[in-house]
Phi, psi and omega in degrees: 000131180263142178241149174263118178254148178292164177300321181297317178301312182293323177299313181287332175291315181288327183224068184295144177267128175076021180273093181190155172278126182276136175280133177052054178290157173281336179200152177228138175234142180232142175219151180210161181239123175296324185291318185247345179087000178291142176226139175216155176234144173240134179248138181233143164245128184252137175241172178238137171217175190300331180266014173125187177286142180222163180275102181284322178212149181211141175213173180214161167229143184221138166247088186196188187271184178306311183294324180294312181295317179295318178296320179296315180297318179295324178297317177304313181295321180289324188272331185300128180088348180282152170291163178299321178299319178292318181295323178299330183279353177295129181250158181299327180288338171297319180293313180301316179298316180295330179282348182095330176160166169218146173302145185304327180285355180247003180300327181301337178294323177290327176295317178300319181298315178294319179300315181295321176299312180294326176296318178296318178296316177304310182297324177294309182298317179297316180297328179267003181056042178259157179300140180252118180301149184306315183294330178286319178296318178296317178299316180302314181299317180294316181296318180297321177297316180295320179295325176295321178295319178298314180296320177300315180294321179298317179297319179297319183291322184280352179288000000 
């Protein structure tokens, strides 16, 4: 099946921003999809400034399709420099709008990107014993369930 991708999607796929494994991150978040098999990780370096903790550096790694890589790259651009509170408010449709569009069957890729970002924030806050906002905790529970499903399917395939 062929999809029509926007120029922005193709630009970020060909030249992704922040596509690298980060050395010594302050936090890592992972998200995956049982339906499509995509897996991604987001790495964060956190800084402090007067208005709170902020994302000093962010990168990602992806085992995924054009839409997954582009969504991940767009998330990096949206989140870098934001406070954690601002980054938590990033929604998947913010990513889709910045990309120009995604085919409806690929919208889940933008959800994965937001999920991985929130997982990294969750892991940072939990590790520092800081309060975890309700939306991050709810996202964490859903993502962990999905990752277990992905792992279960991987085990079935490898048997």
